[in-house]
VMD Tcl script that draws the C-alpha trace (Angstrom):
set ca {
  {24.52 40.05 -27.76}
  {23.85 36.53 -26.51}
  {23.92 33.69 -28.98}
  {21.45 30.94 -28.24}
  {23.00 27.61 -27.42}
  {22.53 25.06 -30.19}
  {19.93 22.39 -29.45}
  {21.29 19.29 -27.74}
  {21.49 15.99 -29.61}
  {18.59 14.89 -27.38}
  {16.40 17.66 -28.80}
  {17.70 17.20 -32.34}
  {16.77 13.50 -32.49}
  {13.26 14.04 -31.11}
  {13.69 13.72 -27.35}
  {12.18 11.12 -25.08}
  {10.11 9.21 -27.67}
  {13.14 8.51 -29.87}
  {15.41 7.67 -26.94}
  {12.74 5.29 -25.60}
  {12.40 3.71 -29.06}
  {16.17 3.09 -29.21}
  {16.23 1.47 -25.75}
  {13.15 -0.63 -26.51}
  {14.51 -1.77 -29.87}
  {17.82 -2.67 -28.23}
  {16.15 -4.93 -25.68}
  {13.69 -6.30 -28.26}
  {16.70 -7.46 -30.26}
  {18.13 -9.16 -27.17}
  {14.85 -10.97 -26.63}
  {14.12 -11.89 -30.23}
  {17.43 -12.48 -32.01}
  {19.53 -15.55 -31.17}
  {22.66 -13.61 -32.18}
  {22.38 -11.87 -28.79}
  {21.60 -14.93 -26.67}
  {24.82 -14.73 -24.66}
  {24.20 -11.07 -23.87}
  {20.54 -11.71 -23.05}
  {21.57 -14.45 -20.59}
  {23.35 -11.87 -18.41}
  {20.08 -10.04 -17.79}
  {17.19 -10.82 -15.45}
  {14.03 -12.36 -16.88}
  {12.20 -9.03 -16.58}
  {13.87 -6.49 -18.83}
  {11.55 -3.68 -17.74}
  {13.93 -2.10 -15.23}
  {16.93 -2.16 -17.58}
  {14.85 -0.81 -20.47}
  {13.91 2.10 -18.23}
  {17.51 2.55 -17.02}
  {18.92 2.56 -20.55}
  {16.29 5.09 -21.61}
  {17.30 7.40 -18.75}
  {21.02 6.89 -19.40}
  {20.78 7.60 -23.13}
  {18.55 10.61 -22.55}
  {21.00 12.19 -20.14}
  {24.01 11.24 -22.23}
  {22.45 12.96 -25.24}
  {21.83 16.16 -23.28}
  {18.32 15.53 -22.00}
  {17.17 15.12 -18.41}
  {20.07 14.11 -16.14}
  {18.02 11.90 -13.79}
  {20.10 8.78 -14.41}
  {23.39 10.57 -13.77}
  {22.18 12.09 -10.52}
  {21.13 8.79 -9.00}
  {24.50 7.32 -8.11}
  {27.12 4.97 -9.58}
  {28.56 5.49 -13.02}
  {27.79 3.14 -15.91}
  {31.20 1.47 -15.65}
  {30.78 0.72 -11.94}
  {27.36 -0.81 -12.50}
  {28.76 -3.27 -15.02}
  {32.00 -4.13 -13.24}
  {30.44 -7.20 -11.54}
  {29.61 -8.83 -14.88}
  {32.17 -10.84 -16.87}
  {32.23 -8.73 -20.02}
  {34.18 -10.46 -22.77}
  {35.14 -8.95 -26.11}
  {32.36 -11.04 -27.68}
  {29.74 -9.66 -25.28}
  {30.92 -6.11 -25.87}
  {30.66 -6.67 -29.62}
  {27.13 -8.12 -29.21}
  {26.11 -5.08 -27.17}
  {27.63 -2.66 -29.69}
  {25.98 -4.43 -32.63}
  {22.56 -4.48 -30.96}
  {22.88 -0.77 -30.14}
  {24.02 -0.01 -33.69}
  {20.95 -1.82 -35.04}
  {18.63 -0.09 -32.55}
  {19.94 3.31 -33.59}
  {19.84 2.47 -37.30}
  {16.20 1.44 -36.98}
  {15.25 5.04 -36.12}
  {14.50 6.13 -39.68}
  {14.02 9.84 -39.03}
  {17.08 10.25 -36.84}
  {19.74 12.79 -37.88}
  {22.40 10.64 -39.56}
  {25.31 12.65 -38.12}
  {24.04 12.12 -34.59}
  {23.26 8.46 -35.30}
  {26.80 7.87 -36.59}
  {28.41 9.68 -33.65}
  {26.19 7.88 -31.17}
  {26.94 4.49 -32.72}
  {30.67 5.14 -32.59}
  {30.59 6.41 -28.98}
  {28.41 3.53 -27.76}
  {30.77 1.04 -29.40}
  {33.75 2.62 -27.67}
  {31.87 2.52 -24.37}
  {30.98 -1.15 -24.80}
  {34.57 -2.10 -25.57}
  {35.76 -0.02 -22.62}
  {33.80 -2.30 -20.30}
  {35.65 -5.47 -21.29}
  {36.97 -6.99 -18.09}
  {37.23 -10.69 -18.90}
  {38.74 -12.84 -21.59}
  {41.61 -10.64 -22.68}
  {45.11 -12.00 -22.85}
  {47.47 -10.69 -20.22}
  {49.72 -7.84 -21.42}
  {52.92 -9.18 -22.90}
  {51.60 -12.74 -23.09}
  {52.10 -14.59 -26.32}
  {50.47 -17.70 -27.68}
  {52.36 -20.93 -27.15}
  {53.95 -22.23 -30.32}
}
mol new
graphics top color blue
foreach p $ca { graphics top sphere $p radius 0.5 }
foreach p [lrange $ca 0 end-1] q [lrange $ca 1 end] { graphics top cylinder $p $q radius 0.2 }
display resetview
């Protein structure tokens, strides 16, 4: 007897339309809310390509089509060239948290897990502005 695999988070949240709505809301926040001005400044004037890329990334990450993951470099490698400070990582995580929270019909367990994982990912990309290990503030 074969048990059917449970539906992926991608399917459970509503698939491509919901993933697209999250990515669009994320970049709308960057464009419209001054709280994300520093993060917005790192992006090109045209957010179309990154909106599309984030949609593909999130879709694959949630168990949907794997197009983004089959195209080449990992997410960490793509962001390595940017000076990502703790403040920028926090801005990114907050914008993503808000974008996810704005999806009213989204399964709350998946939304919570996604918010937590995306926050961890954002903080994992910090590559600038951290004190050196073992360094202490001058007295």
